[in-house]
KEKE-3310 file (N, C-alpha, C; in steps of 0.2 Angstrom, whole numbers, plus 5000, padded with zeros to 4 digits):
npx = (4931:4933:4943:4943:4942:4953:4963:4961:4965:4978:4982:4981:4990:4998:5001:4998:5009:5022:5020:5019:5011:4995:4989:4998:4996:4991:4981:4991:5001:5020:5030:5042:5048:5036:5035:5043:5049:5058:5065:5065:5055:5045:5043:5039:5026:5020:5020:5011:5002:4996:4988:4976:4973:4965:4976:4990:5003:5013:5026:5034:5024:5025:5035:5034:5026:5026:5017:5004:4993:4996:4999:4985:4980:4988:4986:4971:4967:4969:4960:4948:4947:4940)
npy = (4990:4989:4980:4987:4998:5002:4999:5010:5021:5017:5021:5034:5040:5036:5043:5055:5058:5050:5053:5046:5043:5041:5032:5023:5015:5001:4986:4975:4980:4981:4985:4988:4986:4992:5003:5009:5009:5008:4999:5008:5018:5010:5008:5020:5020:5012:5019:5032:5023:5021:5030:5027:5013:5006:5002:4996:4991:4980:4980:4968:4960:4966:4961:4950:4957:4961:4968:4979:4975:4963:4971:4978:4966:4962:4972:4972:4962:4969:4979:4974:4973:4983)
npz = (5030:5012:5000:4989:4995:5002:4991:4984:4992:4995:4981:4981:4991:4982:4975:4980:4989:4984:4969:4959:4943:4943:4932:4931:4943:4947:4951:4948:4948:4948:4964:4964:4952:4941:4948:4954:4967:4982:4996:5007:5001:5004:5019:5020:5014:5024:5034:5031:5028:5040:5046:5040:5042:5056:5071:5076:5063:5058:5051:5046:5038:5028:5019:5011:5001:4984:4974:4970:4974:4983:4995:4996:5000:5011:5021:5023:5032:5045:5045:5047:5061:5066)
capx = (4933:4933:4949:4942:4941:4958:4968:4960:4969:4985:4983:4978:4994:5007:4999:5000:5016:5027:5021:5019:5006:4988:4987:5003:4996:4985:4984:4995:5010:5026:5032:5049:5049:5034:5032:5051:5048:5062:5063:5062:5048:5038:5042:5036:5020:5018:5019:5006:4995:4995:4983:4970:4973:4967:4981:4998:5006:5019:5032:5035:5020:5026:5040:5033:5024:5027:5013:5000:4986:4999:4999:4980:4978:4991:4981:4964:4963:4969:4955:4943:4946:4936)
capy = (4993:4984:4980:4991:5008:5002:4999:5017:5026:5016:5024:5041:5040:5037:5048:5061:5057:5047:5058:5042:5044:5037:5027:5015:5010:4994:4980:4969:4983:4979:4991:4990:4988:4995:5009:5012:5011:5005:4999:5016:5021:5004:5009:5029:5021:5009:5025:5034:5019:5021:5036:5024:5009:5007:5000:4996:4988:4975:4979:4961:4957:4967:4957:4946:4960:4961:4971:4984:4971:4960:4977:4978:4960:4963:4976:4971:4959:4974:4985:4970:4972:4988)
capz = (5025:5007:4997:4984:4998:5002:4985:4984:4997:4994:4976:4983:4993:4979:4969:4983:4991:4978:4966:4953:4941:4943:4930:4934:4949:4946:4957:4948:4946:4953:4968:4962:4944:4938:4952:4955:4974:4986:5003:5010:5000:5005:5024:5020:5013:5029:5038:5027:5029:5049:5046:5037:5045:5064:5076:5074:5057:5057:5044:5044:5035:5019:5017:5006:4995:4976:4970:4973:4977:4988:4999:4999:5004:5018:5026:5024:5038:5049:5042:5049:5067:5071)
cpx = (4938:4942:4948:4945:4951:4966:4965:4963:4976:4987:4985:4987:4999:5007:5001:5008:5022:5028:5022:5012:4999:4988:4991:5001:4989:4987:4988:5003:5013:5028:5039:5050:5045:5032:5039:5052:5054:5062:5061:5058:5042:5037:5038:5029:5016:5017:5013:5001:4991:4987:4976:4968:4973:4973:4986:5000:5013:5023:5034:5029:5022:5032:5041:5030:5026:5024:5008:4994:4990:4999:4991:4980:4982:4986:4975:4964:4963:4963:4948:4942:4941:4927)
cpy = (4988:4985:4985:4999:5007:5003:5007:5023:5024:5020:5032:5044:5040:5039:5055:5063:5056:5049:5053:5043:5039:5032:5021:5012:5006:4989:4975:4974:4983:4984:4992:4989:4992:5004:5015:5013:5005:5004:5003:5018:5016:5005:5017:5026:5017:5015:5030:5031:5019:5026:5033:5016:5008:5002:5000:4989:4985:4974:4973:4956:4960:4965:4954:4951:4962:4967:4975:4979:4967:4967:4978:4972:4959:4967:4976:4968:4964:4978:4981:4971:4977:4986)
cpz = (5020:5004:4992:4988:4999:4997:4985:4987:4997:4987:4976:4985:4988:4975:4974:4985:4987:4972:4957:4949:4942:4940:4930:4938:4948:4951:4955:4945:4952:4957:4966:4954:4942:4942:4953:4964:4979:4992:5007:5009:5004:5013:5025:5019:5020:5033:5036:5030:5036:5048:5044:5039:5052:5067:5073:5066:5058:5052:5043:5038:5026:5017:5011:4999:4991:4973:4973:4977:4982:4995:5001:5002:5009:5022:5027:5028:5044:5049:5047:5056:5071:5069)
residu = (MET:THR:LYS:ASP:GLU:ILE:PHE:THR:LYS:VAL:LYS:GLN:ILE:LEU:VAL:ASP:GLU:PHE:GLU:ILE:GLU:ALA:GLU:LYS:ILE:THR:PRO:ASP:ALA:GLN:LEU:GLY:GLY:ASP:LEU:ASP:LEU:ASP:SER:ILE:ASP:ALA:ILE:ASP:LEU:ILE:VAL:LYS:MET:LYS:ASP:VAL:VAL:PRO:GLY:LYS:ILE:ASP:PRO:ALA:ILE:PHE:LYS:SER:VAL:LYS:THR:ILE:GLN:ASP:VAL:VAL:ASP:ALA:LEU:PHE:PRO:LEU:THR:GLN:ASN:THR)
# end
């Protein structure tokens, strides 16, 4: 899976599940500031990504994510094991 494909899937989840306007979701959008996601929302996002990313997602990899691009970069290595 490419980073662009991961971004597209993350964006779709944010639009469908969190009702965030698609145009607000850019790679440099801040999860907290721009998209108004809190820590509970971040956990929900991880749970939703389990359907996309094979294997187990360690929540610890999300401790330092601040932007959508950070999420994509954190998930990308997990998609390369298939």
